N, C-alpha and C positions, 0 to 999 in steps of 0.2 A: 677573070674573076670567076670564082666558083662558089657554090653553096656548100656549106658544111653543117651537118646536124649533130648536135651534142646529145649523146645518149644519156637519158636520165635513169639512174640506177633504180632497180625495183626496191620497194619498201622492204625493210627487214622482216622476215617472217615472225609472226607472233609466237610467243613462247608461253603456252598455258602453264607449263610446269613452274615458271617463275612466279606467277600469281598464286599458284597453289602453295609454293614455298613460303610466300609472305603470310598467307592465311595460317599455314601450319605453325610458323614462328609466333604469330600473334596468339594463336590458341595455346601454344606451349607457355607463353608468358603469363596468360590468364590463369592457367592451371598452376603455375609456380606461385603466383600471387595468392590464389585461393588456398594452396597448401600452406603457405607462410602464415596466412591469417589463422588457419586452424592450428598450426603447430606453435606459432608465436603470437597469440592474440594480444598480449600486452605490448608487443612491439608494432605489429601491423594493425593497430586499432584506428579505424577511420575517424572515430570521435576525437582523436588527438588533433586532427586537422581542424575540425569544427571548433574545438576549444581554443586552438591557437588564434583563429580569427575572431571568435566571439569575445575572448578576454584580452585581446591585444590592447595594450595600454592600461588595462585594469588590473592585471596580475600584481603589479608593483605599486598600484595607486594606494596612497595612504588612506586607510579607513574603508576601503571597498571590502565588502563581505564581513565587516565588523559592525554588528548590531548590538546596541546596548539596551537593556530593559531592566525592569524591577525584578530582582531575584526573589526566589521563594521556593521552599522545599516541595510545595504542591504544584508548581508550575507544569504546564503541559505544552508540547511543541509539535508543530507539523509543517512540512513544506507545503506552500500554497501560493498560487498566482506568481510563480517564479521568485517567491520571497519566503518569509517565515511568519507563521502564526504563533503568538505567545498567549496562552490563557493563564490567568492568575485568579486568585480568590476574589478579585474586584474588577477584572476587565478582560477584554479580548482585543489584542492589537495585531495589526498586519503591517509588516515591515518589508521594504524593498531591500535588495542587496547592498545598496549604497547607504543604508541606515535610515532612510526616510520612513516616517510613520504614516502609512497610507490610510489607516483607519484605527479608531479607538472607540470602543463601546464599553461603558462602565456599568457595573451591576454586581450584586452580591452573589458569589459563586463559591461557597465554602469548600467544596471538593470538586474542582473543575475536571470535566471529561471532554475531550475534543475528538470529533469525528470529521473527516474530510473526504471528498471524492469529486472528481470533475471540477466544476467551478462553484462548489458549495461547501461551506464549512459550518459545523454546528457545535456549539459549546453549551453544556448544561452541567448541573450539579445534582446527582441522584437525591431524590427527596424534596427538591425545590421546584417550584413551578416556573421560575425565571429561566429564560434561555436566550441565546443569541445566535443568529445565522448571518454569515457574510458571503457575498458573491465576489466574483473577480473585480479587481480594481478597488476593493474595499467597500463595495455597495452593500448597504445594510438591508438584509432580507427580513430579519426578525430581531426585535429588541423589546422584550416584555414578558409578561406572565402568560402561561398557557392555562387551559382548562384542566387543572389537576397537576400534581407533582410528577416530574419526569422520572421514570424508572430506568429507561435505557433508550439509546438511539443509535441509528446506523445511517451511513451515507454510501450509496453505490458509486462505482467508478465513473458514472456519467451524471451524478448530482441528484439522484432521487433520494429522499430522506424517509426513514421510518422512525417513528418514535412511540414509545409506550408511556402511558400516563395512568395514574391512579385517580379515578373519578368516582364521585358519590354514586352508589347503586351498583357498581361493577367491581370485579376483582382487578381488571385492567382494561384499557382501551388502546387499540393499535391503530395508527394512522399513517398512511403513505402519502407523501407529497412530491410533486414534480419539482424541477429545479427552480421554478418561480415561487415555490412554497404554497402552491395551490393543492388542496387535498384531493386525491384521486381514488382513495380506497380507505375504508374504515370498518372495523368490527369491534364489538365489545364482548368481553368474556365475563360471564356471570358465575362460572363454576371453578375456574382455574386461575391461580395467580400466574402472571407472566413476568419474567425477570430479565429476559434478553431477547434481542430481535436483530434481524438482518434483512436487507432488501437487495434484490438483484438489479442488474442493468435494465433500463426502461421501466423499472418498477414492476416487472412481470411477476416476480415471486416475493412473498413475504414469509420469512421463517421466524417463529417465536419459540422460546423455551418456556415451559410451564412447570409449575410446582404445586403439588396438592398433597393433602394428608388422607391416608386411607388406613383404617385400623391402627391409628397412632404411628403409622410409618409414612415418612415422606417419600413421594414418588415424583420423578421428573421425566420429561419427554420433550420432543421437538415436534411442532406442527408446521407443515409447509403448505402455504395457501397460494392459489393463483388469483391474482388481483383482478382478472377479467371475469371472474365468476363470483357472484354475491354469496356471502356466507350467512346461513340462517342459524346454525347451531354448531359450536366448536366440537361437541361430543359426537354428533351423529351425521354431520354433513359429509356426503361422499366426495365433495370437492377438496376436502382436507386430507393430507397425508400425515399420518402420525407415527412417530418412532419412540418407543419406550426405552428409558435408560435406568429403570429401577430407582435406587436411592442416591444415585450419583448426580451431584449438582452440576448444572451447565452454567459456566461463568460468562461466556461470550460466544456469539455467533458471527461468522463472517462469510460472505460469498466470495469464492475464489474466482469464479467466472459465472457465466449465465446459468449454468446448470449444476455447479458443484459448490458444496458448502463445507465449512470447517466449524466444528464445535469444540470449544476449549472447555474441558470438564476437569473435575478435581483430580482425577487419576489418569487421564489420558487425553490425547488429541484425537478427534474422530473426524474422518472424512466420509461424506455421504453425498448422494445426488438428490435432485428435486423429486425423484420418485420414491425417496425414502430408503433407498438401498445403501447399506453400509459397505463402503469400498475399502477402507483401511483404517488402522488405528495405530497410534504410537503411545504405548504405555509409558507413563512417567516414572512409576515405581519409586525408587529412592532419589531420582534425579530432580533437580529444581529447575523449573522453567524461568530463565532469566529475562528473556525478551523475545519477541517475534514480530514479523512484519510481512505484509502481503503486497507484492508488486501488482500494478494495474495490468500486467501481462499474465496474471493468473498463477504465479508460483509463490511459495512460502519459504521464508528463511527463519530459523529459530536458533537460539542458543540455550544450552543446558549446562548446568553445573553438575558434574558427575561424581566428583570426590575431591574434597579439599578445595584447592584452587584450580583443578583441571576442568576444562570445559570442552564441549563439543558444539560445533556449528553444523547444522544440517539444512538441506533444501529439499523441497517436495514439489511435485507438480499438482495440478488441480484435482487429480484422481487419487492422490495420496501415495503415489509411487515415489520412493526416495530417489532424488537426482544425485546427490553427493553428500559426503560427510567429511568433516575436518576436525581433528583433535588438536587442541591448543593447550599448552602448559600455562599460558597467561589467563588471568581472570577476565572474562568478557563483561564489559559494561553496557553495551548497547549494540543492536543490529538494526539495519534499515535496508529497504529495497526500493528501487524506482526504475521503471522500464526494465532493461536487461542487466542493470547493475545492482550489486549488493555492497554494503559497507559494514565493516565490523570494527568496533572500537574496543580495544583492550586497555589495560592499565598502562601499557607501554607504547602503543602505536595505533594508528588507523590504517586499515588495509581495505582496498576495494577489490571486488571479485565479480565474476559473472555467476549465473545461476548454477553452473557446474563447480563453483568454488575454485575456478582457475584464477590465480591472482593477477591483478593489474598493477596498481600503484600503492605506495605506502608512504606515510609520513610519521616521523617520531615526535613531531612537535605537537604534543597533545596534553600539555600540563593543564590540569584543572577541568578538562573536558569530561562531561558525564553522560552526554547523549550525542548521537550522530543522526543526521538526516541526509540520506542519499538523494542525489538528484539525477534525472534521466540522462544528462550529458556526461556522467562520470565524475562530476565534482561532488563534494560533500560538505555540509555545514557541521562544524564542530560546535557544540553548545556547552558552555560553562555556566556557572551559577548566575551570572548577570550579563552575559555577552556571548558573541559568536565569532568564529573565524572560518573563512571559506577556504577549503583545500582544493586547489586547482592543479591537477596532475600535469 
């Protein structure tokens, strides 16, 4: 009998180059995916997967996305609380996508104007003291008469509200309220009429457009105020930044982001910052402004009628630099933006884009649609005279 020892083979040597090869292959795949997303954004769109799971079983569900409401030529609409707000001459209603009416507030609103931002919506009628404000879930924040007729109002992207009212003894009174509708800033103008306002995020800045007569000539301007500094005199206070625009009337003011402002004037669109510096302008000349909208991400989309039925769609960043331009032979009815998506409704179709106007998805099923409301996930609500349809790419 003898002992025998079985030799155990040495472990195979490690091959570092094999691990490096795997990492290199993974990096190459990531680069290819990133390139595909850039080159074919409408194909390699991650929101497609999100929509697939979110609307699974709902896409073909009868009645989903179909909201019925009282029709009216003066109706106003806005996406809100993952549903739709409808303002009429007699009410403000909030609907969910399955058609449920989550809130209804009734009151006289002869010419309804609707402002929304964050979890706050505000409906008013210029010249009337009655106003309505709703929060998420249809919570009623305001339902009643204010101290004076409402001239204009604005809601920031995080729910701060600014409103102008005409009150006895003043040309106008401006009030800024937090999302709970508590007043956090107020000033009264004794010398200038105020006709438009805008409030920035956190309620940090308040911008107002003024109108006054001097030597039988009307002059307009924009005053930008910091709400953390008390204002003693609109004419002389150093805390106020004032920009003059001669006899050009300012129709509307909108903050694009925390420090940049858009003024919609009778002859041009004006981009400026909170220091009062004019950054850019878009002369309207003979073009007609059809519609415009501002994404909560701080970019602007607008549609112009340039000649006959030819239209242009343009996008701009917060500083007024043009991002992209698109010429369309079809007449544009409505444009809308939400998040990184834009929606353009023409007489023939609805097309979704990104801010660079790179096309994503299209539907030709738009009979009767007069408005579109873009949604942050790439879907869009088509609005007809008395109902809606949800487009799910």
